[in-house]
VEXKEKOL-479113 format. One record per residue: residue number from 1; residue in one letter; y, x, z of N, C-alpha, C in turn. Coordinates in steps of 0.2 Angstrom, whole numbers, plus 2048, in hexadecimal, padded with zeros to 3 digits. Example, Ala and Ser with C-alpha at 12.3 -4.5 7.8 and 13.67 -1.06 7.14 Angstrom:
<tinus>
+-------+--------+-----+-----+-----+-----+-----+-----+-----+-----+-----+
! mikol ! zadren !  nY !  nX !  nZ ! caY ! caX ! caZ !  cY !  cX !  cZ !
+-------+--------+-----+-----+-----+-----+-----+-----+-----+-----+-----+
!     1 !      A ! 7E4 ! 842 ! 827 ! 7EA ! 83E ! 827 ! 7F0 ! 842 ! 827 !
!     2 !      S ! 7F5 ! 840 ! 823 ! 7FB ! 844 ! 824 ! 800 ! 840 ! 827 !
+-------+--------+-----+-----+-----+-----+-----+-----+-----+-----+-----+
</tinus>
This chain:
<tinus>
+-------+--------+-----+-----+-----+-----+-----+-----+-----+-----+-----+
! mikol ! zadren !  nY !  nX !  nZ ! caY ! caX ! caZ !  cY !  cX !  cZ !
+-------+--------+-----+-----+-----+-----+-----+-----+-----+-----+-----+
!     1 !      M ! 8DD ! 6D2 ! 97B ! 8D7 ! 6D1 ! 980 ! 8D1 ! 6D1 ! 97D !
!     2 !      K ! 8CB ! 6D4 ! 97F ! 8C6 ! 6D4 ! 97D ! 8C2 ! 6CE ! 97E !
!     3 !      T ! 8BD ! 6CB ! 978 ! 8B9 ! 6C5 ! 97A ! 8B4 ! 6C8 ! 97E !
!     4 !      Q ! 8AE ! 6C2 ! 981 ! 8A9 ! 6C3 ! 985 ! 8A5 ! 6C8 ! 97F !
!     5 !      N ! 8A3 ! 6C7 ! 979 ! 89F ! 6C9 ! 975 ! 8A0 ! 6D1 ! 974 !
!     6 !      Q ! 8A7 ! 6D2 ! 974 ! 8AA ! 6D9 ! 971 ! 8A9 ! 6DD ! 978 !
!     7 !      K ! 8AB ! 6DA ! 97F ! 8A9 ! 6DD ! 983 ! 8A0 ! 6DF ! 985 !
!     8 !      S ! 89E ! 6DB ! 983 ! 896 ! 6DC ! 984 ! 893 ! 6E1 ! 97F !
!     9 !      G ! 897 ! 6E1 ! 979 ! 894 ! 6E6 ! 974 ! 897 ! 6EE ! 978 !
!    10 !      T ! 89E ! 6EC ! 97A ! 8A1 ! 6F4 ! 97D ! 89B ! 6F7 ! 983 !
!    11 !      N ! 89A ! 6F3 ! 987 ! 896 ! 6F4 ! 98C ! 88F ! 6F6 ! 98A !
!    12 !      A ! 88C ! 6F3 ! 985 ! 885 ! 6F7 ! 982 ! 888 ! 6FE ! 980 !
!    13 !      K ! 88C ! 6FD ! 97B ! 88E ! 705 ! 97A ! 88D ! 70A ! 97E !
!    14 !      K ! 892 ! 708 ! 983 ! 894 ! 70C ! 98A ! 88C ! 70D ! 98D !
!    15 !      I ! 889 ! 70A ! 98D ! 882 ! 709 ! 991 ! 87E ! 70E ! 98D !
!    16 !      Q ! 87D ! 70D ! 987 ! 878 ! 712 ! 983 ! 87C ! 719 ! 982 !
!    17 !      K ! 883 ! 71A ! 983 ! 886 ! 71F ! 983 ! 884 ! 724 ! 98A !
!    18 !      R ! 885 ! 720 ! 98E ! 883 ! 722 ! 997 ! 87C ! 725 ! 996 !
!    19 !      L ! 877 ! 721 ! 993 ! 86F ! 721 ! 993 ! 86E ! 729 ! 990 !
!    20 !      E ! 873 ! 72A ! 98A ! 872 ! 730 ! 987 ! 876 ! 735 ! 989 !
!    21 !      Y ! 87A ! 734 ! 98E ! 87D ! 73C ! 993 ! 877 ! 73D ! 997 !
!    22 !      L ! 873 ! 737 ! 99A ! 870 ! 738 ! 99F ! 86A ! 73C ! 99D !
!    23 !      R ! 868 ! 73A ! 998 ! 861 ! 73D ! 993 ! 863 ! 746 ! 993 !
!    24 !      G ! 869 ! 747 ! 992 ! 86C ! 74E ! 991 ! 86C ! 751 ! 997 !
!    25 !      E ! 86D ! 74D ! 99C ! 86D ! 74F ! 9A5 ! 866 ! 751 ! 9A6 !
!    26 !      I ! 862 ! 74D ! 9A4 ! 85A ! 74E ! 9A5 ! 858 ! 755 ! 9A1 !
!    27 !      R ! 858 ! 754 ! 99A ! 857 ! 75A ! 996 ! 85A ! 762 ! 99A !
!    28 !      Q ! 85F ! 761 ! 99C ! 863 ! 766 ! 99F ! 85F ! 768 ! 9A6 !
!    29 !      E ! 85D ! 764 ! 9A8 ! 85B ! 765 ! 9B0 ! 860 ! 765 ! 9B4 !
!    30 !      R ! 865 ! 762 ! 9B3 ! 869 ! 761 ! 9B8 ! 86D ! 75A ! 9BA !
!    31 !      I ! 868 ! 756 ! 9BA ! 86A ! 74D ! 9BC ! 86A ! 74E ! 9C3 !
!    32 !      S ! 86F ! 74A ! 9C5 ! 86F ! 749 ! 9CC ! 86C ! 744 ! 9D0 !
!    33 !      Y ! 86B ! 744 ! 9D7 ! 869 ! 73D ! 9DA ! 86D ! 736 ! 9D8 !
!    34 !      G ! 872 ! 737 ! 9D6 ! 879 ! 730 ! 9D7 ! 876 ! 72E ! 9CF !
!    35 !      E ! 875 ! 733 ! 9CA ! 873 ! 732 ! 9C4 ! 86E ! 72F ! 9C3 !
!    36 !      L ! 868 ! 732 ! 9C5 ! 862 ! 72F ! 9C6 ! 861 ! 727 ! 9C7 !
!    37 !      A ! 865 ! 726 ! 9CD ! 866 ! 720 ! 9D0 ! 86B ! 71B ! 9CA !
!    38 !      E ! 86F ! 71D ! 9C7 ! 870 ! 71B ! 9C2 ! 86D ! 719 ! 9BC !
!    39 !      L ! 868 ! 71D ! 9BB ! 864 ! 71D ! 9B6 ! 85E ! 717 ! 9B8 !
!    40 !      Q ! 85C ! 718 ! 9BE ! 858 ! 711 ! 9BF ! 85C ! 70C ! 9BF !
!    41 !      S ! 861 ! 70B ! 9C0 ! 866 ! 704 ! 9C0 ! 866 ! 703 ! 9B7 !
!    42 !      L ! 866 ! 706 ! 9B5 ! 867 ! 707 ! 9AC ! 860 ! 703 ! 9A9 !
!    43 !      R ! 85A ! 703 ! 9AD ! 854 ! 707 ! 9AB ! 852 ! 700 ! 9A5 !
!    44 !      A ! 855 ! 6F8 ! 9A7 ! 855 ! 6F3 ! 9A2 ! 858 ! 6F4 ! 99B !
!    45 !      H ! 85C ! 6F9 ! 99A ! 860 ! 6FA ! 994 ! 85B ! 6FF ! 990 !
!    46 !      I ! 857 ! 703 ! 994 ! 852 ! 709 ! 990 ! 84D ! 704 ! 98C !
!    47 !      P ! 84C ! 707 ! 986 ! 848 ! 704 ! 981 ! 840 ! 705 ! 986 !
!    48 !      A ! 83C ! 701 ! 983 ! 834 ! 703 ! 985 ! 831 ! 708 ! 984 !
!    49 !      T ! 833 ! 70B ! 97E ! 830 ! 711 ! 97A ! 832 ! 717 ! 97C !
!    50 !      D ! 838 ! 718 ! 982 ! 83C ! 71D ! 982 ! 838 ! 720 ! 988 !
!    51 !      T ! 833 ! 723 ! 989 ! 831 ! 726 ! 98F ! 833 ! 72B ! 992 !
!    52 !      E ! 837 ! 72E ! 990 ! 83C ! 733 ! 993 ! 840 ! 730 ! 997 !
!    53 !      L ! 844 ! 72D ! 996 ! 849 ! 728 ! 99A ! 844 ! 724 ! 99F !
!    54 !      L ! 83F ! 720 ! 99D ! 83D ! 71D ! 9A2 ! 83A ! 721 ! 9A7 !
!    55 !      E ! 837 ! 726 ! 9A6 ! 833 ! 729 ! 9AB ! 837 ! 72C ! 9AF !
!    56 !      A ! 83E ! 72F ! 9AD ! 843 ! 732 ! 9B1 ! 846 ! 72C ! 9B5 !
!    57 !      A ! 845 ! 726 ! 9B2 ! 848 ! 721 ! 9B7 ! 843 ! 71E ! 9BD !
!    58 !      G ! 83D ! 723 ! 9BB ! 838 ! 71F ! 9C1 ! 834 ! 717 ! 9C0 !
!    59 !      V ! 834 ! 718 ! 9B8 ! 831 ! 712 ! 9B5 ! 829 ! 711 ! 9B5 !
!    60 !      P ! 825 ! 70F ! 9B9 ! 81D ! 710 ! 9B8 ! 81A ! 70F ! 9B0 !
!    61 !      E ! 818 ! 713 ! 9AF ! 814 ! 713 ! 9A7 ! 813 ! 70B ! 9A5 !
!    62 !      D ! 80F ! 708 ! 9A9 ! 80B ! 700 ! 9A9 ! 811 ! 6FC ! 9A8 !
!    63 !      F ! 817 ! 6FD ! 9AC ! 81B ! 6F9 ! 9AC ! 81F ! 6FA ! 9A5 !
!    64 !      T ! 81E ! 6FF ! 9A1 ! 822 ! 701 ! 99A ! 81E ! 6FC ! 994 !
!    65 !      Q ! 817 ! 6FD ! 996 ! 813 ! 6F9 ! 992 ! 814 ! 6F2 ! 993 !
!    66 !      G ! 815 ! 6ED ! 997 ! 817 ! 6E7 ! 999 ! 81E ! 6E6 ! 998 !
!    67 !      R ! 822 ! 6E9 ! 996 ! 82A ! 6E7 ! 997 ! 82C ! 6E2 ! 994 !
!    68 !      E ! 829 ! 6E1 ! 98E ! 82C ! 6DB ! 98A ! 82B ! 6D4 ! 98F !
!    69 !      G ! 824 ! 6D5 ! 992 ! 822 ! 6CF ! 995 ! 823 ! 6CD ! 99D !
!    70 !      A ! 828 ! 6D4 ! 99E ! 82A ! 6D6 ! 9A5 ! 830 ! 6CF ! 9A6 !
!    71 !      K ! 830 ! 6CE ! 9AD ! 834 ! 6C7 ! 9AF ! 83C ! 6CB ! 9B0 !
!    72 !      A ! 840 ! 6CB ! 9AC ! 846 ! 6CE ! 9AD ! 84A ! 6C9 ! 9AF !
!    73 !      H ! 84F ! 6CB ! 9B3 ! 855 ! 6C4 ! 9B5 ! 859 ! 6C3 ! 9AF !
!    74 !      K ! 85B ! 6BE ! 9AD ! 860 ! 6BC ! 9A9 ! 866 ! 6BA ! 9AC !
!    75 !      F ! 86B ! 6BA ! 9AA ! 871 ! 6B9 ! 9AD ! 873 ! 6B2 ! 9AC !
!    76 !      K ! 875 ! 6AF ! 9B1 ! 876 ! 6A7 ! 9AE ! 87C ! 6A6 ! 9B0 !
!    77 !      P ! 882 ! 6A7 ! 9AC ! 88A ! 6A8 ! 9AD ! 88C ! 6A0 ! 9AF !
!    78 !      N ! 88A ! 698 ! 9AC ! 88C ! 693 ! 9B1 ! 887 ! 691 ! 9B6 !
!    79 !      R ! 884 ! 695 ! 9B8 ! 87F ! 693 ! 9BF ! 885 ! 691 ! 9C5 !
!    80 !      R ! 885 ! 68D ! 9C9 ! 889 ! 68B ! 9CD ! 884 ! 688 ! 9D4 !
!    81 !      I ! 884 ! 68C ! 9DA ! 87F ! 68A ! 9DF ! 882 ! 686 ! 9E4 !
!    82 !      D ! 888 ! 686 ! 9E4 ! 88D ! 682 ! 9EB ! 890 ! 67B ! 9E7 !
!    83 !      G ! 88D ! 679 ! 9E1 ! 890 ! 672 ! 9E0 ! 893 ! 673 ! 9D8 !
!    84 !      P ! 896 ! 66F ! 9D5 ! 89A ! 66F ! 9D0 ! 8A2 ! 672 ! 9D1 !
!    85 !      D ! 8A4 ! 672 ! 9D5 ! 8AA ! 674 ! 9D7 ! 8AA ! 67D ! 9D9 !
!    86 !      S ! 8A4 ! 680 ! 9DA ! 8A4 ! 686 ! 9DD ! 8A5 ! 68B ! 9D6 !
!    87 !      Q ! 8A5 ! 690 ! 9D8 ! 8A6 ! 696 ! 9D2 ! 89F ! 697 ! 9D0 !
!    88 !      S ! 89F ! 697 ! 9C8 ! 898 ! 699 ! 9C5 ! 898 ! 6A1 ! 9C6 !
!    89 !      N ! 892 ! 6A3 ! 9C2 ! 890 ! 6AA ! 9C4 ! 895 ! 6AE ! 9BE !
!    90 !      G ! 896 ! 6AB ! 9B9 ! 89B ! 6AD ! 9B5 ! 8A2 ! 6AF ! 9B6 !
!    91 !      E ! 8A5 ! 6A9 ! 9BA ! 8AA ! 6AA ! 9BF ! 8AB ! 6B0 ! 9C3 !
!    92 !      R ! 8A4 ! 6B1 ! 9C7 ! 8A4 ! 6B5 ! 9CE ! 8A4 ! 6BC ! 9C8 !
!    93 !      A ! 8A1 ! 6BC ! 9C4 ! 8A0 ! 6C3 ! 9C0 ! 8A7 ! 6C5 ! 9BD !
!    94 !      A ! 8AC ! 6C0 ! 9B9 ! 8B1 ! 6C0 ! 9B8 ! 8B7 ! 6C3 ! 9BE !
!    95 !      K ! 8B5 ! 6C0 ! 9C4 ! 8BA ! 6C3 ! 9C8 ! 8B8 ! 6C9 ! 9CC !
!    96 !      A ! 8B1 ! 6CB ! 9CC ! 8B0 ! 6D1 ! 9CC ! 8B4 ! 6D7 ! 9C7 !
!    97 !      E ! 8B2 ! 6D5 ! 9C2 ! 8B3 ! 6D9 ! 9BD ! 8BD ! 6DA ! 9BD !
!    98 !      E ! 8C0 ! 6D6 ! 9BF ! 8C6 ! 6D6 ! 9C0 ! 8C8 ! 6DB ! 9C7 !
!    99 !      S ! 8C4 ! 6DB ! 9CB ! 8C5 ! 6E0 ! 9D1 ! 8C4 ! 6E7 ! 9D0 !
!   100 !      L ! 8BF ! 6E7 ! 9CA ! 8BD ! 6EF ! 9C8 ! 8C3 ! 6F0 ! 9C4 !
!   101 !      C ! 8C5 ! 6ED ! 9BF ! 8CC ! 6EE ! 9BC ! 8D1 ! 6F0 ! 9C0 !
!   102 !      A ! 8D3 ! 6EC ! 9C6 ! 8D9 ! 6EC ! 9C9 ! 8D7 ! 6F4 ! 9CD !
!   103 !      H ! 8D2 ! 6F6 ! 9D0 ! 8D0 ! 6FA ! 9D2 ! 8D1 ! 700 ! 9CF !
!   104 !      F ! 8CF ! 701 ! 9C9 ! 8CE ! 706 ! 9C4 ! 8D5 ! 707 ! 9C0 !
!   105 !      G ! 8D9 ! 701 ! 9BD ! 8DE ! 702 ! 9BC ! 8DE ! 703 ! 9B3 !
!   106 !      A ! 8E2 ! 706 ! 9B1 ! 8E2 ! 709 ! 9A8 ! 8DA ! 70C ! 9A9 !
!   107 !      E ! 8D8 ! 70F ! 9AC ! 8D0 ! 711 ! 9AB ! 8CB ! 70C ! 9A8 !
!   108 !      A ! 8CC ! 707 ! 9AB ! 8C8 ! 700 ! 9AA ! 8CB ! 6FC ! 9A3 !
!   109 !      R ! 8CF ! 6FD ! 9A1 ! 8D2 ! 6FA ! 99B ! 8CE ! 6F8 ! 996 !
!   110 !      D ! 8C9 ! 6FD ! 994 ! 8C5 ! 6FD ! 98E ! 8BE ! 6F9 ! 990 !
!   111 !      G ! 8BD ! 6F8 ! 997 ! 8B7 ! 6F5 ! 998 ! 8B5 ! 6F9 ! 9A0 !
!   112 !      I ! 8B0 ! 6F7 ! 9A2 ! 8AF ! 6F9 ! 9A9 ! 8A6 ! 6FB ! 9A7 !
!   113 !      D ! 8A5 ! 700 ! 9AA ! 8A0 ! 702 ! 9A9 ! 89C ! 704 ! 9B3 !
!   114 !      Y ! 895 ! 706 ! 9B3 ! 892 ! 705 ! 9B7 ! 894 ! 70A ! 9BD !
!   115 !      T ! 897 ! 70F ! 9BB ! 899 ! 715 ! 9BF ! 89F ! 712 ! 9C4 !
!   116 !      Q ! 8A3 ! 70F ! 9C0 ! 8A9 ! 70B ! 9C2 ! 8A6 ! 706 ! 9C8 !
!   117 !      A ! 8A1 ! 701 ! 9C7 ! 89F ! 6FD ! 9CC ! 89C ! 701 ! 9D2 !
!   118 !      Q ! 898 ! 706 ! 9D0 ! 896 ! 70A ! 9D7 ! 89A ! 70C ! 9DB !
!   119 !      D ! 89F ! 70F ! 9D7 ! 8A7 ! 711 ! 9DB ! 8AA ! 70C ! 9E0 !
!   120 !      L ! 8AB ! 705 ! 9DD ! 8AD ! 701 ! 9E0 ! 8AA ! 6FE ! 9E6 !
!   121 !      I ! 8A3 ! 6FD ! 9E5 ! 89F ! 6FC ! 9EA ! 8A0 ! 704 ! 9F0 !
!   122 !      S ! 89E ! 709 ! 9EE ! 89F ! 70E ! 9F2 ! 8A6 ! 70D ! 9F6 !
!   123 !      D ! 8AA ! 70D ! 9F2 ! 8B2 ! 70B ! 9F7 ! 8B2 ! 705 ! 9FA !
!   124 !      L ! 8AD ! 6FF ! 9F9 ! 8AD ! 6FB ! 9FF ! 8AC ! 6FC ! A04 !
!   125 !      L ! 8A5 ! 701 ! A03 ! 8A2 ! 703 ! A0A ! 8A6 ! 707 ! A0E !
!   126 !      H ! 8A9 ! 70C ! A0B ! 8AE ! 710 ! A10 ! 8B4 ! 70A ! A13 !
!   127 !      L ! 8B6 ! 705 ! A10 ! 8BA ! 701 ! A14 ! 8B5 ! 6FC ! A19 !
!   128 !      C ! 8B0 ! 6FC ! A18 ! 8AA ! 6FA ! A1E ! 8AB ! 6FE ! A24 !
!   129 !      D ! 8A9 ! 705 ! A21 ! 8AB ! 70A ! A27 ! 8B0 ! 70A ! A2B !
!   130 !      R ! 8B6 ! 70A ! A27 ! 8BD ! 709 ! A2B ! 8BD ! 704 ! A2F !
!   131 !      E ! 8BA ! 6FD ! A2D ! 8BC ! 6F8 ! A31 ! 8B7 ! 6F7 ! A37 !
!   132 !      G ! 8B1 ! 6FC ! A36 ! 8AC ! 6FB ! A3C ! 8A6 ! 6F6 ! A39 !
!   133 !      W ! 8A6 ! 6F3 ! A33 ! 8A0 ! 6EF ! A31 ! 89A ! 6F1 ! A31 !
!   134 !      D ! 895 ! 6EE ! A32 ! 88E ! 6F0 ! A31 ! 88D ! 6EF ! A2A !
!   135 !      T ! 88E ! 6F6 ! A26 ! 88B ! 6F6 ! A1F ! 885 ! 6F4 ! A1E !
!   136 !      E ! 880 ! 6F5 ! A21 ! 87A ! 6F4 ! A1F ! 879 ! 6EB ! A1F !
!   137 !      A ! 87B ! 6E8 ! A24 ! 87B ! 6E1 ! A25 ! 87F ! 6DE ! A20 !
!   138 !      L ! 885 ! 6E1 ! A1E ! 88A ! 6DE ! A1A ! 885 ! 6DE ! A13 !
!   139 !      I ! 883 ! 6E4 ! A11 ! 880 ! 6E5 ! A09 ! 87A ! 6E1 ! A09 !
!   140 !      E ! 875 ! 6DF ! A0F ! 86F ! 6DA ! A0F ! 873 ! 6D4 ! A0F !
!   141 !      S ! 877 ! 6D2 ! A12 ! 87A ! 6CB ! A13 ! 87D ! 6C9 ! A0B !
!   142 !      A ! 881 ! 6CE ! A07 ! 882 ! 6CD ! A00 ! 87D ! 6CD ! 9FB !
!   143 !      K ! 878 ! 6D1 ! 9FD ! 873 ! 6D1 ! 9F7 ! 870 ! 6CA ! 9F8 !
!   144 !      N ! 86F ! 6C7 ! 9FF ! 86A ! 6C1 ! 9FF ! 870 ! 6BD ! 9FC !
!   145 !      R ! 875 ! 6BC ! 9FB ! 87A ! 6B7 ! 9FA ! 87A ! 6B8 ! 9F1 !
!   146 !      W ! 87A ! 6BD ! 9EE ! 87B ! 6C0 ! 9E8 ! 873 ! 6BD ! 9E5 !
!   147 !      E ! 86E ! 6BF ! 9E9 ! 866 ! 6BB ! 9E6 ! 866 ! 6B3 ! 9E7 !
!   148 !      E ! 869 ! 6B1 ! 9EA ! 86A ! 6A9 ! 9EC ! 86E ! 6A7 ! 9E7 !
!   149 !      E ! 873 ! 6A9 ! 9E3 ! 877 ! 6A6 ! 9DD ! 875 ! 6A9 ! 9D7 !
!   150 !      R ! 86F ! 6AE ! 9D6 ! 86D ! 6AF ! 9D0 ! 86A ! 6A9 ! 9CE !
+-------+--------+-----+-----+-----+-----+-----+-----+-----+-----+-----+
</tinus>
């Protein structure tokens, strides 16, 4: 089983590999809207000097200049908002990772990636449709809860 540091290194390598793939799609002028959205979600992993990817991700030039000083969210794995007996953000993230691995099986054995998370969220929205749930309200409610937990 991989340690958290090994997983972090593996995920960082996967992200960089994915960014290079997206760069190739941009240069070939065949990047899809979904890939552009993915690139936008990965903008925090794009070096401030990589104007090609930052521009494609829709990051304003003035933002890249002050990127070092920009307020980026820092993951707080030990944060608990509902008292000492509630789940920490780290435990919540681990549970979500378990869900992804269960959903993707052997495909996720070497670590999870952005596309798999996107696919799982999309599949959950299909479930909402099937059940007749208001997806917009559910997403808004989930996002509010997530922001509170951060």
